[in-house]
PDBQT receptor file of N, H, CA, C and O in Angstrom, charges set to zero:
ATOM      1  N   MET A   1      13.678  90.571 -85.030  1.00  0.00    +0.000 N 
ATOM      2  CA  MET A   1      13.135  89.417 -84.343  1.00  0.00    +0.000 C 
ATOM      3  C   MET A   1      12.118  88.686 -85.203  1.00  0.00    +0.000 C 
ATOM      4  O   MET A   1      11.691  87.582 -84.868  1.00  0.00    +0.000 OA
ATOM      5  N   ARG A   2      11.738  89.293 -86.294  1.00  0.00    +0.000 N 
ATOM      6  H   ARG A   2      12.085  90.190 -86.567  1.00  0.00    +0.000 HD
ATOM      7  CA  ARG A   2      10.738  88.671 -87.158  1.00  0.00    +0.000 C 
ATOM      8  C   ARG A   2      11.175  87.263 -87.550  1.00  0.00    +0.000 C 
ATOM      9  O   ARG A   2      12.276  87.064 -88.064  1.00  0.00    +0.000 OA
ATOM     10  N   GLY A   3      10.310  86.301 -87.306  1.00  0.00    +0.000 N 
ATOM     11  H   GLY A   3       9.416  86.462 -86.889  1.00  0.00    +0.000 HD
ATOM     12  CA  GLY A   3      10.597  84.917 -87.651  1.00  0.00    +0.000 C 
ATOM     13  C   GLY A   3      11.370  84.144 -86.602  1.00  0.00    +0.000 C 
ATOM     14  O   GLY A   3      11.560  82.936 -86.748  1.00  0.00    +0.000 OA
ATOM     15  N   GLU A   4      11.822  84.808 -85.545  1.00  0.00    +0.000 N 
ATOM     16  H   GLU A   4      11.667  85.789 -85.426  1.00  0.00    +0.000 HD
ATOM     17  CA  GLU A   4      12.579  84.131 -84.489  1.00  0.00    +0.000 C 
ATOM     18  C   GLU A   4      11.663  83.243 -83.661  1.00  0.00    +0.000 C 
ATOM     19  O   GLU A   4      10.515  83.592 -83.389  1.00  0.00    +0.000 OA
ATOM     20  N   LYS A   5      12.193  82.082 -83.264  1.00  0.00    +0.000 N 
ATOM     21  H   LYS A   5      13.126  81.798 -83.486  1.00  0.00    +0.000 HD
ATOM     22  CA  LYS A   5      11.434  81.145 -82.448  1.00  0.00    +0.000 C 
ATOM     23  C   LYS A   5      12.250  80.719 -81.240  1.00  0.00    +0.000 C 
ATOM     24  O   LYS A   5      13.480  80.686 -81.280  1.00  0.00    +0.000 OA
ATOM     25  N   VAL A   6      11.539  80.392 -80.162  1.00  0.00    +0.000 N 
ATOM     26  H   VAL A   6      10.540  80.419 -80.130  1.00  0.00    +0.000 HD
ATOM     27  CA  VAL A   6      12.125  79.793 -78.971  1.00  0.00    +0.000 C 
ATOM     28  C   VAL A   6      11.270  78.581 -78.649  1.00  0.00    +0.000 C 
ATOM     29  O   VAL A   6      10.066  78.702 -78.425  1.00  0.00    +0.000 OA
ATOM     30  N   ASN A   7      11.899  77.407 -78.627  1.00  0.00    +0.000 N 
ATOM     31  H   ASN A   7      12.877  77.309 -78.809  1.00  0.00    +0.000 HD
ATOM     32  CA  ASN A   7      11.164  76.157 -78.385  1.00  0.00    +0.000 C 
ATOM     33  C   ASN A   7       9.949  76.037 -79.306  1.00  0.00    +0.000 C 
ATOM     34  O   ASN A   7       8.851  75.706 -78.858  1.00  0.00    +0.000 OA
ATOM     35  N   ASP A   8      10.155  76.307 -80.583  1.00  0.00    +0.000 N 
ATOM     36  H   ASP A   8      11.046  76.576 -80.947  1.00  0.00    +0.000 HD
ATOM     37  CA  ASP A   8       9.108  76.229 -81.610  1.00  0.00    +0.000 C 
ATOM     38  C   ASP A   8       7.963  77.210 -81.411  1.00  0.00    +0.000 C 
ATOM     39  O   ASP A   8       6.892  77.035 -81.992  1.00  0.00    +0.000 OA
ATOM     40  N   ARG A   9       8.172  78.240 -80.598  1.00  0.00    +0.000 N 
ATOM     41  H   ARG A   9       9.042  78.382 -80.125  1.00  0.00    +0.000 HD
ATOM     42  CA  ARG A   9       7.149  79.274 -80.410  1.00  0.00    +0.000 C 
ATOM     43  C   ARG A   9       7.651  80.565 -81.032  1.00  0.00    +0.000 C 
ATOM     44  O   ARG A   9       8.753  81.024 -80.731  1.00  0.00    +0.000 OA
ATOM     45  N   LEU A  10       6.845  81.139 -81.892  1.00  0.00    +0.000 N 
ATOM     46  H   LEU A  10       5.950  80.766 -82.136  1.00  0.00    +0.000 HD
ATOM     47  CA  LEU A  10       7.208  82.361 -82.585  1.00  0.00    +0.000 C 
ATOM     48  C   LEU A  10       7.208  83.544 -81.627  1.00  0.00    +0.000 C 
ATOM     49  O   LEU A  10       6.258  83.733 -80.867  1.00  0.00    +0.000 OA
ATOM     50  N   LEU A  11       8.274  84.343 -81.663  1.00  0.00    +0.000 N 
ATOM     51  H   LEU A  11       9.045  84.190 -82.280  1.00  0.00    +0.000 HD
ATOM     52  CA  LEU A  11       8.359  85.536 -80.821  1.00  0.00    +0.000 C 
ATOM     53  C   LEU A  11       7.655  86.695 -81.522  1.00  0.00    +0.000 C 
ATOM     54  O   LEU A  11       7.709  86.825 -82.744  1.00  0.00    +0.000 OA
ATOM     55  N   ALA A  12       7.004  87.521 -80.735  1.00  0.00    +0.000 N 
ATOM     56  H   ALA A  12       6.960  87.416 -79.742  1.00  0.00    +0.000 HD
ATOM     57  CA  ALA A  12       6.326  88.699 -81.279  1.00  0.00    +0.000 C 
ATOM     58  C   ALA A  12       6.683  89.903 -80.415  1.00  0.00    +0.000 C 
ATOM     59  O   ALA A  12       6.657  89.824 -79.187  1.00  0.00    +0.000 OA
ATOM     60  N   VAL A  13       7.012  91.006 -81.057  1.00  0.00    +0.000 N 
ATOM     61  H   VAL A  13       7.033  91.069 -82.055  1.00  0.00    +0.000 HD
ATOM     62  CA  VAL A  13       7.316  92.243 -80.356  1.00  0.00    +0.000 C 
ATOM     63  C   VAL A  13       6.208  93.233 -80.681  1.00  0.00    +0.000 C 
ATOM     64  O   VAL A  13       5.896  93.470 -81.848  1.00  0.00    +0.000 OA
ATOM     65  N   GLN A  14       5.620  93.805 -79.644  1.00  0.00    +0.000 N 
ATOM     66  H   GLN A  14       5.874  93.612 -78.696  1.00  0.00    +0.000 HD
ATOM     67  CA  GLN A  14       4.553  94.782 -79.829  1.00  0.00    +0.000 C 
ATOM     68  C   GLN A  14       4.884  96.043 -79.045  1.00  0.00    +0.000 C 
ATOM     69  O   GLN A  14       5.494  95.980 -77.978  1.00  0.00    +0.000 OA
ATOM     70  N   ARG A  15       4.485  97.162 -79.572  1.00  0.00    +0.000 N 
ATOM     71  H   ARG A  15       3.990  97.213 -80.439  1.00  0.00    +0.000 HD
ATOM     72  CA  ARG A  15       4.668  98.436 -78.880  1.00  0.00    +0.000 C 
ATOM     73  C   ARG A  15       3.297  98.897 -78.390  1.00  0.00    +0.000 C 
ATOM     74  O   ARG A  15       2.330  98.938 -79.151  1.00  0.00    +0.000 OA
ATOM     75  N   TYR A  16       3.234  99.241 -77.113  1.00  0.00    +0.000 N 
ATOM     76  H   TYR A  16       4.019  99.208 -76.495  1.00  0.00    +0.000 HD
ATOM     77  CA  TYR A  16       1.982  99.699 -76.520  1.00  0.00    +0.000 C 
ATOM     78  C   TYR A  16       2.068 101.191 -76.249  1.00  0.00    +0.000 C 
ATOM     79  O   TYR A  16       3.076 101.679 -75.739  1.00  0.00    +0.000 OA
ATOM     80  N   ARG A  17       1.033 101.899 -76.582  1.00  0.00    +0.000 N 
ATOM     81  H   ARG A  17       0.213 101.503 -76.996  1.00  0.00    +0.000 HD
ATOM     82  CA  ARG A  17       0.979 103.340 -76.328  1.00  0.00    +0.000 C 
ATOM     83  C   ARG A  17       0.118 103.661 -75.101  1.00  0.00    +0.000 C 
ATOM     84  O   ARG A  17       0.287 104.702 -74.465  1.00  0.00    +0.000 OA
ATOM     85  N   ARG A  18      -0.819 102.739 -74.778  1.00  0.00    +0.000 N 
ATOM     86  H   ARG A  18      -0.956 101.894 -75.295  1.00  0.00    +0.000 HD
ATOM     87  CA  ARG A  18      -1.707 102.933 -73.623  1.00  0.00    +0.000 C 
ATOM     88  C   ARG A  18      -1.784 101.632 -72.830  1.00  0.00    +0.000 C 
ATOM     89  O   ARG A  18      -1.649 100.542 -73.387  1.00  0.00    +0.000 OA
ATOM     90  N   LEU A  19      -2.001 101.760 -71.531  1.00  0.00    +0.000 N 
ATOM     91  H   LEU A  19      -2.111 102.645 -71.079  1.00  0.00    +0.000 HD
ATOM     92  CA  LEU A  19      -2.065 100.579 -70.664  1.00  0.00    +0.000 C 
ATOM     93  C   LEU A  19      -3.191  99.631 -71.054  1.00  0.00    +0.000 C 
ATOM     94  O   LEU A  19      -3.034  98.414 -70.954  1.00  0.00    +0.000 OA
ATOM     95  N   ASP A  20      -4.315 100.166 -71.494  1.00  0.00    +0.000 N 
ATOM     96  H   ASP A  20      -4.442 101.155 -71.575  1.00  0.00    +0.000 HD
ATOM     97  CA  ASP A  20      -5.446  99.294 -71.821  1.00  0.00    +0.000 C 
ATOM     98  C   ASP A  20      -5.206  98.465 -73.079  1.00  0.00    +0.000 C 
ATOM     99  O   ASP A  20      -6.005  97.581 -73.388  1.00  0.00    +0.000 OA
ATOM    100  N   GLU A  21      -4.129  98.727 -73.808  1.00  0.00    +0.000 N 
ATOM    101  H   GLU A  21      -3.480  99.445 -73.557  1.00  0.00    +0.000 HD
ATOM    102  CA  GLU A  21      -3.781  97.931 -74.985  1.00  0.00    +0.000 C 
ATOM    103  C   GLU A  21      -3.092  96.621 -74.607  1.00  0.00    +0.000 C 
ATOM    104  O   GLU A  21      -3.054  95.686 -75.407  1.00  0.00    +0.000 OA
ATOM    105  N   ILE A  22      -2.550  96.552 -73.401  1.00  0.00    +0.000 N 
ATOM    106  H   ILE A  22      -2.581  97.312 -72.751  1.00  0.00    +0.000 HD
ATOM    107  CA  ILE A  22      -1.795  95.371 -72.977  1.00  0.00    +0.000 C 
ATOM    108  C   ILE A  22      -2.774  94.269 -72.590  1.00  0.00    +0.000 C 
ATOM    109  O   ILE A  22      -3.469  94.363 -71.579  1.00  0.00    +0.000 OA
ATOM    110  N   LYS A  23      -2.815  93.237 -73.402  1.00  0.00    +0.000 N 
ATOM    111  H   LYS A  23      -2.250  93.160 -74.224  1.00  0.00    +0.000 HD
ATOM    112  CA  LYS A  23      -3.698  92.095 -73.115  1.00  0.00    +0.000 C 
ATOM    113  C   LYS A  23      -2.848  90.920 -72.640  1.00  0.00    +0.000 C 
ATOM    114  O   LYS A  23      -2.742  90.681 -71.437  1.00  0.00    +0.000 OA
ATOM    115  N   THR A  24      -2.250  90.197 -73.559  1.00  0.00    +0.000 N 
ATOM    116  H   THR A  24      -2.336  90.391 -74.536  1.00  0.00    +0.000 HD
ATOM    117  CA  THR A  24      -1.368  89.092 -73.222  1.00  0.00    +0.000 C 
ATOM    118  C   THR A  24       0.060  89.538 -73.482  1.00  0.00    +0.000 C 
ATOM    119  O   THR A  24       0.443  89.810 -74.620  1.00  0.00    +0.000 OA
ATOM    120  N   CYS A  25       0.838  89.608 -72.419  1.00  0.00    +0.000 N 
ATOM    121  H   CYS A  25       0.528  89.387 -71.495  1.00  0.00    +0.000 HD
ATOM    122  CA  CYS A  25       2.223  90.056 -72.537  1.00  0.00    +0.000 C 
ATOM    123  C   CYS A  25       3.045  89.282 -71.515  1.00  0.00    +0.000 C 
ATOM    124  O   CYS A  25       2.764  89.334 -70.317  1.00  0.00    +0.000 OA
ATOM    125  N   HIS A  26       4.054  88.569 -71.985  1.00  0.00    +0.000 N 
ATOM    126  H   HIS A  26       4.282  88.527 -72.958  1.00  0.00    +0.000 HD
ATOM    127  CA  HIS A  26       4.871  87.759 -71.091  1.00  0.00    +0.000 C 
ATOM    128  C   HIS A  26       6.062  88.537 -70.529  1.00  0.00    +0.000 C 
ATOM    129  O   HIS A  26       6.432  88.363 -69.368  1.00  0.00    +0.000 OA
ATOM    130  N   ILE A  27       6.660  89.398 -71.363  1.00  0.00    +0.000 N 
ATOM    131  H   ILE A  27       6.359  89.540 -72.306  1.00  0.00    +0.000 HD
ATOM    132  CA  ILE A  27       7.788  90.215 -70.937  1.00  0.00    +0.000 C 
ATOM    133  C   ILE A  27       7.513  91.642 -71.386  1.00  0.00    +0.000 C 
ATOM    134  O   ILE A  27       7.333  91.901 -72.576  1.00  0.00    +0.000 OA
ATOM    135  N   LEU A  28       7.481  92.562 -70.438  1.00  0.00    +0.000 N 
ATOM    136  H   LEU A  28       7.628  92.352 -69.471  1.00  0.00    +0.000 HD
ATOM    137  CA  LEU A  28       7.212  93.962 -70.749  1.00  0.00    +0.000 C 
ATOM    138  C   LEU A  28       8.436  94.798 -70.426  1.00  0.00    +0.000 C 
ATOM    139  O   LEU A  28       8.865  94.856 -69.273  1.00  0.00    +0.000 OA
ATOM    140  N   PHE A  29       9.007  95.451 -71.445  1.00  0.00    +0.000 N 
ATOM    141  H   PHE A  29       8.659  95.404 -72.381  1.00  0.00    +0.000 HD
ATOM    142  CA  PHE A  29      10.116  96.371 -71.231  1.00  0.00    +0.000 C 
ATOM    143  C   PHE A  29       9.544  97.762 -71.043  1.00  0.00    +0.000 C 
ATOM    144  O   PHE A  29       8.775  98.248 -71.872  1.00  0.00    +0.000 OA
ATOM    145  N   ILE A  30       9.925  98.396 -69.948  1.00  0.00    +0.000 N 
ATOM    146  H   ILE A  30      10.550  98.002 -69.274  1.00  0.00    +0.000 HD
ATOM    147  CA  ILE A  30       9.461  99.751 -69.633  1.00  0.00    +0.000 C 
ATOM    148  C   ILE A  30      10.675 100.668 -69.725  1.00  0.00    +0.000 C 
ATOM    149  O   ILE A  30      11.610 100.547 -68.934  1.00  0.00    +0.000 OA
ATOM    150  N   SER A  31      10.662 101.577 -70.684  1.00  0.00    +0.000 N 
ATOM    151  H   SER A  31       9.902 101.676 -71.327  1.00  0.00    +0.000 HD
ATOM    152  CA  SER A  31      11.825 102.436 -70.906  1.00  0.00    +0.000 C 
ATOM    153  C   SER A  31      11.928 103.522 -69.837  1.00  0.00    +0.000 C 
ATOM    154  O   SER A  31      10.960 103.843 -69.148  1.00  0.00    +0.000 OA
ATOM    155  N   GLN A  32      13.117 104.066 -69.726  1.00  0.00    +0.000 N 
ATOM    156  H   GLN A  32      13.903 103.805 -70.286  1.00  0.00    +0.000 HD
ATOM    157  CA  GLN A  32      13.400 105.151 -68.775  1.00  0.00    +0.000 C 
ATOM    158  C   GLN A  32      12.417 106.302 -68.963  1.00  0.00    +0.000 C 
ATOM    159  O   GLN A  32      12.036 106.960 -67.995  1.00  0.00    +0.000 OA
ATOM    160  N   SER A  33      12.006 106.545 -70.208  1.00  0.00    +0.000 N 
ATOM    161  H   SER A  33      12.315 106.011 -70.994  1.00  0.00    +0.000 HD
ATOM    162  CA  SER A  33      11.095 107.669 -70.480  1.00  0.00    +0.000 C 
ATOM    163  C   SER A  33       9.720 107.472 -69.839  1.00  0.00    +0.000 C 
ATOM    164  O   SER A  33       8.958 108.431 -69.714  1.00  0.00    +0.000 OA
ATOM    165  N   GLU A  34       9.398 106.259 -69.438  1.00  0.00    +0.000 N 
ATOM    166  H   GLU A  34      10.017 105.480 -69.540  1.00  0.00    +0.000 HD
ATOM    167  CA  GLU A  34       8.111 105.964 -68.797  1.00  0.00    +0.000 C 
ATOM    168  C   GLU A  34       8.247 105.802 -67.287  1.00  0.00    +0.000 C 
ATOM    169  O   GLU A  34       7.316 105.328 -66.636  1.00  0.00    +0.000 OA
ATOM    170  N   ALA A  35       9.380 106.183 -66.723  1.00  0.00    +0.000 N 
ATOM    171  H   ALA A  35      10.136 106.568 -67.252  1.00  0.00    +0.000 HD
ATOM    172  CA  ALA A  35       9.638 105.993 -65.294  1.00  0.00    +0.000 C 
ATOM    173  C   ALA A  35       8.601 106.679 -64.413  1.00  0.00    +0.000 C 
ATOM    174  O   ALA A  35       8.316 106.203 -63.314  1.00  0.00    +0.000 OA
ATOM    175  N   ASN A  36       8.038 107.777 -64.873  1.00  0.00    +0.000 N 
ATOM    176  H   ASN A  36       8.269 108.163 -65.766  1.00  0.00    +0.000 HD
ATOM    177  CA  ASN A  36       7.029 108.471 -64.067  1.00  0.00    +0.000 C 
ATOM    178  C   ASN A  36       5.682 107.755 -64.104  1.00  0.00    +0.000 C 
ATOM    179  O   ASN A  36       4.754 108.161 -63.403  1.00  0.00    +0.000 OA
ATOM    180  N   GLN A  37       5.558 106.704 -64.903  1.00  0.00    +0.000 N 
ATOM    181  H   GLN A  37       6.311 106.375 -65.472  1.00  0.00    +0.000 HD
ATOM    182  CA  GLN A  37       4.306 105.953 -65.024  1.00  0.00    +0.000 C 
ATOM    183  C   GLN A  37       4.384 104.559 -64.398  1.00  0.00    +0.000 C 
ATOM    184  O   GLN A  37       3.493 103.737 -64.613  1.00  0.00    +0.000 OA
ATOM    185  N   LEU A  38       5.440 104.286 -63.629  1.00  0.00    +0.000 N 
ATOM    186  H   LEU A  38       6.164 104.954 -63.455  1.00  0.00    +0.000 HD
ATOM    187  CA  LEU A  38       5.617 102.926 -63.101  1.00  0.00    +0.000 C 
ATOM    188  C   LEU A  38       4.461 102.470 -62.221  1.00  0.00    +0.000 C 
ATOM    189  O   LEU A  38       3.988 101.343 -62.373  1.00  0.00    +0.000 OA
ATOM    190  N   GLU A  39       4.002 103.300 -61.322  1.00  0.00    +0.000 N 
ATOM    191  H   GLU A  39       4.386 104.215 -61.199  1.00  0.00    +0.000 HD
ATOM    192  CA  GLU A  39       2.932 102.884 -60.415  1.00  0.00    +0.000 C 
ATOM    193  C   GLU A  39       1.663 102.497 -61.176  1.00  0.00    +0.000 C 
ATOM    194  O   GLU A  39       1.111 101.430 -60.906  1.00  0.00    +0.000 OA
ATOM    195  N   PRO A  40       1.175 103.315 -62.117  1.00  0.00    +0.000 N 
ATOM    196  CA  PRO A  40      -0.007 102.898 -62.877  1.00  0.00    +0.000 C 
ATOM    197  C   PRO A  40       0.229 101.636 -63.716  1.00  0.00    +0.000 C 
ATOM    198  O   PRO A  40      -0.676 100.821 -63.893  1.00  0.00    +0.000 OA
ATOM    199  N   ILE A  41       1.448 101.488 -64.228  1.00  0.00    +0.000 N 
ATOM    200  H   ILE A  41       2.183 102.150 -64.084  1.00  0.00    +0.000 HD
ATOM    201  CA  ILE A  41       1.771 100.280 -65.005  1.00  0.00    +0.000 C 
ATOM    202  C   ILE A  41       1.708  99.061 -64.105  1.00  0.00    +0.000 C 
ATOM    203  O   ILE A  41       1.085  98.063 -64.465  1.00  0.00    +0.000 OA
ATOM    204  N   PHE A  42       2.345  99.124 -62.934  1.00  0.00    +0.000 N 
ATOM    205  H   PHE A  42       2.852  99.935 -62.643  1.00  0.00    +0.000 HD
ATOM    206  CA  PHE A  42       2.327  97.991 -62.005  1.00  0.00    +0.000 C 
ATOM    207  C   PHE A  42       0.906  97.666 -61.562  1.00  0.00    +0.000 C 
ATOM    208  O   PHE A  42       0.547  96.494 -61.445  1.00  0.00    +0.000 OA
ATOM    209  N   THR A  43       0.101  98.683 -61.316  1.00  0.00    +0.000 N 
ATOM    210  H   THR A  43       0.393  99.635 -61.411  1.00  0.00    +0.000 HD
ATOM    211  CA  THR A  43      -1.292  98.465 -60.915  1.00  0.00    +0.000 C 
ATOM    212  C   THR A  43      -2.060  97.739 -62.013  1.00  0.00    +0.000 C 
ATOM    213  O   THR A  43      -2.831  96.824 -61.727  1.00  0.00    +0.000 OA
ATOM    214  N   SER A  44      -1.858  98.135 -63.254  1.00  0.00    +0.000 N 
ATOM    215  H   SER A  44      -1.231  98.878 -63.486  1.00  0.00    +0.000 HD
ATOM    216  CA  SER A  44      -2.588  97.509 -64.363  1.00  0.00    +0.000 C 
ATOM    217  C   SER A  44      -2.142  96.070 -64.597  1.00  0.00    +0.000 C 
ATOM    218  O   SER A  44      -2.898  95.276 -65.156  1.00  0.00    +0.000 OA
ATOM    219  N   LEU A  45      -0.936  95.725 -64.181  1.00  0.00    +0.000 N 
ATOM    220  H   LEU A  45      -0.321  96.370 -63.726  1.00  0.00    +0.000 HD
ATOM    221  CA  LEU A  45      -0.418  94.365 -64.374  1.00  0.00    +0.000 C 
ATOM    222  C   LEU A  45      -0.675  93.458 -63.175  1.00  0.00    +0.000 C 
ATOM    223  O   LEU A  45      -0.374  92.265 -63.227  1.00  0.00    +0.000 OA
ATOM    224  N   LYS A  46      -1.219  94.002 -62.112  1.00  0.00    +0.000 N 
ATOM    225  H   LYS A  46      -1.463  94.971 -62.070  1.00  0.00    +0.000 HD
ATOM    226  CA  LYS A  46      -1.439  93.223 -60.887  1.00  0.00    +0.000 C 
ATOM    227  C   LYS A  46      -2.258  91.966 -61.187  1.00  0.00    +0.000 C 
ATOM    228  O   LYS A  46      -3.300  92.025 -61.841  1.00  0.00    +0.000 OA
ATOM    229  N   GLY A  47      -1.766  90.838 -60.698  1.00  0.00    +0.000 N 
ATOM    230  H   GLY A  47      -0.920  90.790 -60.168  1.00  0.00    +0.000 HD
ATOM    231  CA  GLY A  47      -2.453  89.565 -60.897  1.00  0.00    +0.000 C 
ATOM    232  C   GLY A  47      -2.103  88.874 -62.209  1.00  0.00    +0.000 C 
ATOM    233  O   GLY A  47      -2.585  87.773 -62.474  1.00  0.00    +0.000 OA
ATOM    234  N   ARG A  48      -1.280  89.501 -63.023  1.00  0.00    +0.000 N 
ATOM    235  H   ARG A  48      -0.889  90.396 -62.808  1.00  0.00    +0.000 HD
ATOM    236  CA  ARG A  48      -0.857  88.897 -64.300  1.00  0.00    +0.000 C 
ATOM    237  C   ARG A  48       0.539  88.303 -64.146  1.00  0.00    +0.000 C 
ATOM    238  O   ARG A  48       1.318  88.724 -63.291  1.00  0.00    +0.000 OA
ATOM    239  N   ASN A  49       0.834  87.339 -64.974  1.00  0.00    +0.000 N 
ATOM    240  H   ASN A  49       0.201  86.997 -65.669  1.00  0.00    +0.000 HD
ATOM    241  CA  ASN A  49       2.156  86.725 -64.992  1.00  0.00    +0.000 C 
ATOM    242  C   ASN A  49       3.003  87.396 -66.065  1.00  0.00    +0.000 C 
ATOM    243  O   ASN A  49       3.239  86.825 -67.129  1.00  0.00    +0.000 OA
ATOM    244  N   THR A  50       3.458  88.612 -65.778  1.00  0.00    +0.000 N 
ATOM    245  H   THR A  50       3.266  89.076 -64.913  1.00  0.00    +0.000 HD
ATOM    246  CA  THR A  50       4.244  89.387 -66.729  1.00  0.00    +0.000 C 
ATOM    247  C   THR A  50       5.560  89.784 -66.079  1.00  0.00    +0.000 C 
ATOM    248  O   THR A  50       5.574  90.395 -65.011  1.00  0.00    +0.000 OA
ATOM    249  N   LEU A  51       6.663  89.436 -66.726  1.00  0.00    +0.000 N 
ATOM    250  H   LEU A  51       6.652  88.940 -67.594  1.00  0.00    +0.000 HD
ATOM    251  CA  LEU A  51       7.980  89.848 -66.275  1.00  0.00    +0.000 C 
ATOM    252  C   LEU A  51       8.205  91.280 -66.742  1.00  0.00    +0.000 C 
ATOM    253  O   LEU A  51       8.096  91.566 -67.935  1.00  0.00    +0.000 OA
ATOM    254  N   THR A  52       8.518  92.181 -65.819  1.00  0.00    +0.000 N 
ATOM    255  H   THR A  52       8.607  91.949 -64.850  1.00  0.00    +0.000 HD
ATOM    256  CA  THR A  52       8.790  93.569 -66.178  1.00  0.00    +0.000 C 
ATOM    257  C   THR A  52      10.295  93.810 -66.135  1.00  0.00    +0.000 C 
ATOM    258  O   THR A  52      10.979  93.392 -65.201  1.00  0.00    +0.000 OA
ATOM    259  N   VAL A  53      10.797  94.493 -67.164  1.00  0.00    +0.000 N 
ATOM    260  H   VAL A  53      10.241  94.833 -67.922  1.00  0.00    +0.000 HD
ATOM    261  CA  VAL A  53      12.217  94.790 -67.316  1.00  0.00    +0.000 C 
ATOM    262  C   VAL A  53      12.323  96.264 -67.657  1.00  0.00    +0.000 C 
ATOM    263  O   VAL A  53      11.478  96.798 -68.376  1.00  0.00    +0.000 OA
ATOM    264  N   SER A  54      13.366  96.934 -67.141  1.00  0.00    +0.000 N 
ATOM    265  H   SER A  54      14.051  96.500 -66.557  1.00  0.00    +0.000 HD
ATOM    266  CA  SER A  54      13.492  98.358 -67.423  1.00  0.00    +0.000 C 
ATOM    267  C   SER A  54      14.934  98.822 -67.316  1.00  0.00    +0.000 C 
ATOM    268  O   SER A  54      15.772  98.174 -66.688  1.00  0.00    +0.000 OA
ATOM    269  N   ASP A  55      15.205  99.961 -67.946  1.00  0.00    +0.000 N 
ATOM    270  H   ASP A  55      14.525 100.488 -68.457  1.00  0.00    +0.000 HD
ATOM    271  CA  ASP A  55      16.485 100.633 -67.787  1.00  0.00    +0.000 C 
ATOM    272  C   ASP A  55      16.328 101.860 -66.889  1.00  0.00    +0.000 C 
ATOM    273  O   ASP A  55      17.239 102.682 -66.793  1.00  0.00    +0.000 OA
ATOM    274  N   ALA A  56      15.171 101.984 -66.230  1.00  0.00    +0.000 N 
ATOM    275  H   ALA A  56      14.431 101.316 -66.307  1.00  0.00    +0.000 HD
ATOM    276  CA  ALA A  56      14.899 103.116 -65.351  1.00  0.00    +0.000 C 
ATOM    277  C   ALA A  56      15.674 102.988 -64.050  1.00  0.00    +0.000 C 
ATOM    278  O   ALA A  56      15.754 101.907 -63.466  1.00  0.00    +0.000 OA
ATOM    279  N   VAL A  57      16.236 104.088 -63.607  1.00  0.00    +0.000 N 
ATOM    280  H   VAL A  57      16.171 104.965 -64.082  1.00  0.00    +0.000 HD
ATOM    281  CA  VAL A  57      16.984 104.122 -62.344  1.00  0.00    +0.000 C 
ATOM    282  C   VAL A  57      16.021 103.837 -61.188  1.00  0.00    +0.000 C 
ATOM    283  O   VAL A  57      14.943 104.428 -61.117  1.00  0.00    +0.000 OA
ATOM    284  N   GLY A  58      16.410 102.932 -60.284  1.00  0.00    +0.000 N 
ATOM    285  H   GLY A  58      17.285 102.453 -60.342  1.00  0.00    +0.000 HD
ATOM    286  CA  GLY A  58      15.593 102.608 -59.125  1.00  0.00    +0.000 C 
ATOM    287  C   GLY A  58      14.378 101.750 -59.441  1.00  0.00    +0.000 C 
ATOM    288  O   GLY A  58      13.449 101.679 -58.636  1.00  0.00    +0.000 OA
ATOM    289  N   PHE A  59      14.369 101.108 -60.579  1.00  0.00    +0.000 N 
ATOM    290  H   PHE A  59      15.123 101.166 -61.233  1.00  0.00    +0.000 HD
ATOM    291  CA  PHE A  59      13.218 100.309 -61.023  1.00  0.00    +0.000 C 
ATOM    292  C   PHE A  59      12.827  99.254 -59.987  1.00  0.00    +0.000 C 
ATOM    293  O   PHE A  59      11.658  99.169 -59.613  1.00  0.00    +0.000 OA
ATOM    294  N   ALA A  60      13.767  98.464 -59.525  1.00  0.00    +0.000 N 
ATOM    295  H   ALA A  60      14.717  98.533 -59.829  1.00  0.00    +0.000 HD
ATOM    296  CA  ALA A  60      13.452  97.395 -58.575  1.00  0.00    +0.000 C 
ATOM    297  C   ALA A  60      12.947  97.950 -57.250  1.00  0.00    +0.000 C 
ATOM    298  O   ALA A  60      12.064  97.360 -56.628  1.00  0.00    +0.000 OA
ATOM    299  N   GLN A  61      13.491  99.061 -56.820  1.00  0.00    +0.000 N 
ATOM    300  H   GLN A  61      14.209  99.541 -57.326  1.00  0.00    +0.000 HD
ATOM    301  CA  GLN A  61      13.084  99.663 -55.551  1.00  0.00    +0.000 C 
ATOM    302  C   GLN A  61      11.670 100.250 -55.623  1.00  0.00    +0.000 C 
ATOM    303  O   GLN A  61      11.055 100.511 -54.589  1.00  0.00    +0.000 OA
ATOM    304  N   ARG A  62      11.162 100.454 -56.818  1.00  0.00    +0.000 N 
ATOM    305  H   ARG A  62      11.662 100.242 -57.658  1.00  0.00    +0.000 HD
ATOM    306  CA  ARG A  62       9.839 101.054 -56.982  1.00  0.00    +0.000 C 
ATOM    307  C   ARG A  62       8.742 100.021 -57.173  1.00  0.00    +0.000 C 
ATOM    308  O   ARG A  62       7.611 100.372 -57.509  1.00  0.00    +0.000 OA
ATOM    309  N   GLY A  63       9.066  98.742 -56.959  1.00  0.00    +0.000 N 
ATOM    310  H   GLY A  63       9.984  98.457 -56.686  1.00  0.00    +0.000 HD
ATOM    311  CA  GLY A  63       8.014  97.733 -56.969  1.00  0.00    +0.000 C 
ATOM    312  C   GLY A  63       8.081  96.694 -58.057  1.00  0.00    +0.000 C 
ATOM    313  O   GLY A  63       7.178  95.867 -58.179  1.00  0.00    +0.000 OA
ATOM    314  N   ALA A  64       9.124  96.718 -58.843  1.00  0.00    +0.000 N 
ATOM    315  H   ALA A  64       9.858  97.390 -58.744  1.00  0.00    +0.000 HD
ATOM    316  CA  ALA A  64       9.239  95.728 -59.932  1.00  0.00    +0.000 C 
ATOM    317  C   ALA A  64       9.507  94.352 -59.383  1.00  0.00    +0.000 C 
ATOM    318  O   ALA A  64       9.633  93.396 -60.148  1.00  0.00    +0.000 OA
TER     319      ALA A  64
């Protein structure tokens, strides 16, 4: 994705290891391996305009 642009805006991919590292994030992919952390992730994103996407089973039913 390096150098890719959408509407003249440069795309950036970042990997977060802790919730407090997430500052400005427009689209957050949450992997299946983090499925047990969905509730704390959703709580930390409350009030933010962040699209959450996941491959976790039952993701939408758990509050996404």
